[in-house]
C-alpha atoms as a printed R data frame, in Angstrom:
    type eleno elety resid chain resno       x       y       z
1   ATOM     1    CA   UNK     A     1  -7.900 -43.147 -14.933
2   ATOM     2    CA   UNK     A     2  -9.084 -41.436 -11.743
3   ATOM     3    CA   UNK     A     3  -5.457 -41.264 -10.511
4   ATOM     4    CA   UNK     A     4  -4.380 -39.609 -13.781
5   ATOM     5    CA   UNK     A     5  -7.161 -36.985 -13.476
6   ATOM     6    CA   UNK     A     6  -6.187 -36.342  -9.855
7   ATOM     7    CA   UNK     A     7  -2.525 -35.914 -10.876
8   ATOM     8    CA   UNK     A     8  -3.503 -33.504 -13.660
9   ATOM     9    CA   UNK     A     9  -5.610 -31.483 -11.202
10  ATOM    10    CA   UNK     A    10  -2.672 -31.254  -8.786
11  ATOM    11    CA   UNK     A    11  -0.364 -30.213 -11.625
12  ATOM    12    CA   UNK     A    12  -2.835 -27.521 -12.743
13  ATOM    13    CA   UNK     A    13  -3.164 -26.213  -9.165
14  ATOM    14    CA   UNK     A    14   0.632 -26.087  -8.760
15  ATOM    15    CA   UNK     A    15   0.945 -24.264 -12.090
16  ATOM    16    CA   UNK     A    16  -1.744 -21.753 -11.108
17  ATOM    17    CA   UNK     A    17  -0.009 -20.990  -7.817
18  ATOM    18    CA   UNK     A    18   3.362 -20.648  -9.588
19  ATOM    19    CA   UNK     A    19   1.778 -18.175 -12.023
20  ATOM    20    CA   UNK     A    20   0.399 -16.165  -9.129
21  ATOM    21    CA   UNK     A    21   3.750 -15.242  -7.564
22  ATOM    22    CA   UNK     A    22   3.395 -11.853  -9.270
23  ATOM    23    CA   UNK     A    23   0.229  -9.786  -9.747
24  ATOM    24    CA   UNK     A    24  -0.131  -6.930 -12.241
25  ATOM    25    CA   UNK     A    25  -1.821  -3.791 -10.920
26  ATOM    26    CA   UNK     A    26  -4.925  -3.165 -13.061
27  ATOM    27    CA   UNK     A    27  -4.413  -0.658 -15.856
28  ATOM    28    CA   UNK     A    28  -0.600  -0.776 -15.531
29  ATOM    29    CA   UNK     A    29   2.392  -2.943 -16.342
30  ATOM    30    CA   UNK     A    30   3.590  -2.832 -12.709
31  ATOM    31    CA   UNK     A    31   3.937  -6.261 -11.105
32  ATOM    32    CA   UNK     A    32   3.869  -6.921  -7.379
33  ATOM    33    CA   UNK     A    33   4.869 -10.142  -5.587
34  ATOM    34    CA   UNK     A    34   2.092 -11.973  -3.726
35  ATOM    35    CA   UNK     A    35   4.337 -12.182  -0.661
36  ATOM    36    CA   UNK     A    36   7.262 -10.138   0.571
37  ATOM    37    CA   UNK     A    37   9.646 -10.601   3.478
38  ATOM    38    CA   UNK     A    38  10.613  -7.307   5.068
39  ATOM    39    CA   UNK     A    39  12.264  -6.007   8.196
40  ATOM    40    CA   UNK     A    40   9.702  -4.062  10.226
41  ATOM    41    CA   UNK     A    41  10.917  -2.655  13.520
42  ATOM    42    CA   UNK     A    42  14.110  -4.732  13.128
43  ATOM    43    CA   UNK     A    43  12.105  -7.972  12.923
44  ATOM    44    CA   UNK     A    44  11.695 -10.065   9.770
45  ATOM    45    CA   UNK     A    45   8.040 -10.211   8.735
46  ATOM    46    CA   UNK     A    46   6.323 -12.184   5.978
47  ATOM    47    CA   UNK     A    47   3.617 -10.032   4.389
48  ATOM    48    CA   UNK     A    48   0.873 -11.073   2.005
49  ATOM    49    CA   UNK     A    49  -0.649  -9.012  -0.786
50  ATOM    50    CA   UNK     A    50  -4.203  -7.836  -0.009
51  ATOM    51    CA   UNK     A    51  -4.704  -6.241  -3.423
52  ATOM    52    CA   UNK     A    52  -3.414  -3.876  -6.086
53  ATOM    53    CA   UNK     A    53  -4.859  -0.853  -7.818
54  ATOM    54    CA   UNK     A    54  -4.278   2.231  -9.906
55  ATOM    55    CA   UNK     A    55  -4.613   5.777  -8.618
56  ATOM    56    CA   UNK     A    56  -5.789   7.993 -11.419
57  ATOM    57    CA   UNK     A    57  -6.812  11.615 -11.519
58  ATOM    58    CA   UNK     A    58  -9.064  12.813 -14.322
59  ATOM    59    CA   UNK     A    59  -7.765  10.819 -17.303
60  ATOM    60    CA   UNK     A    60  -4.201  10.425 -16.021
61  ATOM    61    CA   UNK     A    61  -2.641   7.421 -14.311
62  ATOM    62    CA   UNK     A    62  -0.744   8.694 -11.252
63  ATOM    63    CA   UNK     A    63   0.617   5.559  -9.547
64  ATOM    64    CA   UNK     A    64   0.179   1.831  -9.188
65  ATOM    65    CA   UNK     A    65  -0.342   0.716  -5.605
66  ATOM    66    CA   UNK     A    66  -0.200  -2.540  -3.675
67  ATOM    67    CA   UNK     A    67  -1.313  -3.231  -0.123
68  ATOM    68    CA   UNK     A    68   0.421  -5.785   2.109
69  ATOM    69    CA   UNK     A    69  -0.266  -6.986   5.645
70  ATOM    70    CA   UNK     A    70   1.607  -9.345   7.971
71  ATOM    71    CA   UNK     A    71   0.760 -12.914   7.034
72  ATOM    72    CA   UNK     A    72  -0.125 -13.639  10.675
73  ATOM    73    CA   UNK     A    73  -2.658 -10.762  10.842
74  ATOM    74    CA   UNK     A    74  -6.322 -11.723  10.976
75  ATOM    75    CA   UNK     A    75  -7.900  -8.687   9.331
76  ATOM    76    CA   UNK     A    76 -11.095  -9.379   7.398
77  ATOM    77    CA   UNK     A    77 -12.276  -6.015   6.083
78  ATOM    78    CA   UNK     A    78 -10.887  -2.729   4.743
79  ATOM    79    CA   UNK     A    79 -11.735  -1.001   8.048
80  ATOM    80    CA   UNK     A    80  -9.924  -3.688  10.066
81  ATOM    81    CA   UNK     A    81  -6.879  -3.441   7.803
82  ATOM    82    CA   UNK     A    82  -6.766   0.365   8.098
83  ATOM    83    CA   UNK     A    83  -7.102   0.256  11.906
84  ATOM    84    CA   UNK     A    84  -4.778  -2.687  12.585
85  ATOM    85    CA   UNK     A    85  -1.587  -1.951  14.524
86  ATOM    86    CA   UNK     A    86   0.311  -4.682  12.661
87  ATOM    87    CA   UNK     A    87   3.110  -4.663  10.086
88  ATOM    88    CA   UNK     A    88   1.615  -3.455   6.824
89  ATOM    89    CA   UNK     A    89   2.800  -1.664   3.731
90  ATOM    90    CA   UNK     A    90   1.511   0.440   0.869
91  ATOM    91    CA   UNK     A    91   3.867   0.205  -2.117
92  ATOM    92    CA   UNK     A    92   3.426   2.829  -4.813
93  ATOM    93    CA   UNK     A    93   5.149   2.915  -8.203
94  ATOM    94    CA   UNK     A    94   4.816   6.254  -9.937
95  ATOM    95    CA   UNK     A    95   3.187   6.217 -13.374
96  ATOM    96    CA   UNK     A    96   4.027   9.869 -13.996
97  ATOM    97    CA   UNK     A    97   6.133  12.647 -12.469
98  ATOM    98    CA   UNK     A    98   4.524  14.316  -9.452
99  ATOM    99    CA   UNK     A    99   5.913  17.161  -7.352
100 ATOM   100    CA   UNK     A   100   6.415  16.495  -3.679
101 ATOM   101    CA   UNK     A   101   4.121  19.414  -2.891
102 ATOM   102    CA   UNK     A   102   1.304  17.862  -4.949
103 ATOM   103    CA   UNK     A   103   1.830  14.518  -3.204
104 ATOM   104    CA   UNK     A   104   1.751  16.187   0.206
105 ATOM   105    CA   UNK     A   105  -1.369  18.192  -0.711
106 ATOM   106    CA   UNK     A   106  -3.141  15.021  -1.825
107 ATOM   107    CA   UNK     A   107  -2.198  13.156   1.378
108 ATOM   108    CA   UNK     A   108  -3.384  16.144   3.394
109 ATOM   109    CA   UNK     A   109  -6.741  16.171   1.546
110 ATOM   110    CA   UNK     A   110  -7.135  12.397   1.956
111 ATOM   111    CA   UNK     A   111  -6.519  12.582   5.703
112 ATOM   112    CA   UNK     A   112  -8.874  15.562   6.067
113 ATOM   113    CA   UNK     A   113 -11.654  13.468   4.500
114 ATOM   114    CA   UNK     A   114 -11.554  11.037   7.441
115 ATOM   115    CA   UNK     A   115  -9.897  13.191  10.164
116 ATOM   116    CA   UNK     A   116 -10.678  16.892   9.607
117 ATOM   117    CA   UNK     A   117  -8.469  19.214  11.628
118 ATOM   118    CA   UNK     A   118  -6.291  16.429  13.073
119 ATOM   119    CA   UNK     A   119  -2.554  15.655  12.840
120 ATOM   120    CA   UNK     A   120  -1.246  19.215  12.389
121 ATOM   121    CA   UNK     A   121   2.302  18.394  13.565
122 ATOM   122    CA   UNK     A   122   2.530  15.200  11.511
123 ATOM   123    CA   UNK     A   123   1.253  16.929   8.373
124 ATOM   124    CA   UNK     A   124   3.752  19.746   8.898
125 ATOM   125    CA   UNK     A   125   6.591  17.174   9.026
126 ATOM   126    CA   UNK     A   126   5.201  15.544   5.876
127 ATOM   127    CA   UNK     A   127   5.061  18.916   4.086
128 ATOM   128    CA   UNK     A   128   8.694  19.649   5.016
129 ATOM   129    CA   UNK     A   129   9.801  16.225   3.798
130 ATOM   130    CA   UNK     A   130   7.853  16.334   0.533
131 ATOM   131    CA   UNK     A   131   8.577  19.917  -0.536
132 ATOM   132    CA   UNK     A   132  12.157  18.953  -1.491
133 ATOM   133    CA   UNK     A   133  11.078  16.012  -3.632
134 ATOM   134    CA   UNK     A   134  10.049  15.291  -7.173
135 ATOM   135    CA   UNK     A   135   8.651  11.815  -7.616
136 ATOM   136    CA   UNK     A   136   9.710  10.551 -11.024
137 ATOM   137    CA   UNK     A   137   7.980   8.029 -13.256
138 ATOM   138    CA   UNK     A   138   8.967   4.509 -12.156
139 ATOM   139    CA   UNK     A   139  10.063   5.630  -8.676
140 ATOM   140    CA   UNK     A   140   9.002   3.484  -5.716
141 ATOM   141    CA   UNK     A   141   7.363   4.847  -2.570
142 ATOM   142    CA   UNK     A   142   7.066   2.465   0.383
143 ATOM   143    CA   UNK     A   143   4.859   3.429   3.321
144 ATOM   144    CA   UNK     A   144   5.343   0.998   6.199
145 ATOM   145    CA   UNK     A   145   3.359   0.812   9.424
146 ATOM   146    CA   UNK     A   146   5.510  -0.324  12.363
147 ATOM   147    CA   UNK     A   147   3.355  -1.611  15.249
148 ATOM   148    CA   UNK     A   148   3.506   0.540  18.357
149 ATOM   149    CA   UNK     A   149   5.623   3.138  16.519
150 ATOM   150    CA   UNK     A   150   3.983   4.667  13.445
151 ATOM   151    CA   UNK     A   151   4.846   5.431   9.839
152 ATOM   152    CA   UNK     A   152   8.062   5.031   7.885
153 ATOM   153    CA   UNK     A   153   8.060   6.513   4.380
154 ATOM   154    CA   UNK     A   154  10.807   5.549   1.958
155 ATOM   155    CA   UNK     A   155  10.965   7.294  -1.402
156 ATOM   156    CA   UNK     A   156  13.494   5.711  -3.701
157 ATOM   157    CA   UNK     A   157  16.131   3.986  -1.611
158 ATOM   158    CA   UNK     A   158  17.495   6.548   0.801
159 ATOM   159    CA   UNK     A   159  15.046   9.349   1.545
160 ATOM   160    CA   UNK     A   160  13.233   8.122   4.655
161 ATOM   161    CA   UNK     A   161  10.776   9.924   6.905
162 ATOM   162    CA   UNK     A   162   9.581   8.529  10.230
163 ATOM   163    CA   UNK     A   163   6.488   9.823  11.995
164 ATOM   164    CA   UNK     A   164   6.052   8.248  15.419
165 ATOM   165    CA   UNK     A   165   2.272   8.172  15.704
166 ATOM   166    CA   UNK     A   166   0.287   4.964  15.151
167 ATOM   167    CA   UNK     A   167  -2.974   6.885  14.668
168 ATOM   168    CA   UNK     A   168  -1.391   8.969  11.915
169 ATOM   169    CA   UNK     A   169  -0.073   5.822  10.216
170 ATOM   170    CA   UNK     A   170  -3.576   4.353  10.325
171 ATOM   171    CA   UNK     A   171  -4.941   7.619   8.890
172 ATOM   172    CA   UNK     A   172  -2.668   7.102   5.866
173 ATOM   173    CA   UNK     A   173  -4.318   3.692   5.291
174 ATOM   174    CA   UNK     A   174  -7.751   5.298   5.712
175 ATOM   175    CA   UNK     A   175  -7.021   7.488   2.678
176 ATOM   176    CA   UNK     A   176  -7.520   4.295   0.670
177 ATOM   177    CA   UNK     A   177  -9.590   2.099   3.010
178 ATOM   178    CA   UNK     A   178 -11.504   4.468   5.301
179 ATOM   179    CA   UNK     A   179 -15.121   5.626   5.356
180 ATOM   180    CA   UNK     A   180 -14.248   8.362   2.837
181 ATOM   181    CA   UNK     A   181 -11.612   6.777   0.577
182 ATOM   182    CA   UNK     A   182 -10.086   8.334  -2.520
183 ATOM   183    CA   UNK     A   183 -12.552   6.177  -4.425
184 ATOM   184    CA   UNK     A   184 -14.543   3.040  -3.762
185 ATOM   185    CA   UNK     A   185 -13.131   1.145  -6.749
186 ATOM   186    CA   UNK     A   186  -9.573   1.554  -5.472
187 ATOM   187    CA   UNK     A   187 -10.663   0.555  -1.955
188 ATOM   188    CA   UNK     A   188 -12.220  -2.626  -3.320
189 ATOM   189    CA   UNK     A   189  -9.215  -3.532  -5.476
190 ATOM   190    CA   UNK     A   190  -6.732  -2.988  -2.613
191 ATOM   191    CA   UNK     A   191  -8.609  -5.555  -0.519
192 ATOM   192    CA   UNK     A   192  -9.628  -7.969  -3.293
193 ATOM   193    CA   UNK     A   193  -7.287 -10.718  -2.065
194 ATOM   194    CA   UNK     A   194  -8.346 -10.649   1.601
């Protein structure tokens, strides 16, 4: 009898882990895989999901978001994750249409909350990149931190922007995980699986 109970427990554990291969961002229908394998700096990297969330403004859902970090990374807190010079990714899926200018303005405001007056050149490049864009509902935005290099932004499949500044890349993560995040609930949900 004990062997049967043990076997059932193992079966239940295997089933639970199989069910957890995808995680739904709270308040959305967007699903994210618990692990992804990506090329970061021309090297294959296994990344694990640290959490998912929903960015809302007033009563509107703006985008679902997932945070990933290299499986080998040993980060233990939101601050460590934001500051780490390791492969990491923020993956947004738009819940509504947003102009590139609005996206750029919001990134600018988020960075100013933690780094007032810094990153003028990087923010100028971001403004130039974003002003030509309209982010449509369902569109994917992938922000990837490449160690020793900086930020790579990919909107859709072929509109990439690279900003070679590790501190700026970390400042992007601080928008969500820094001392003055967009909101504490989102910060907590993006690190709920750490």
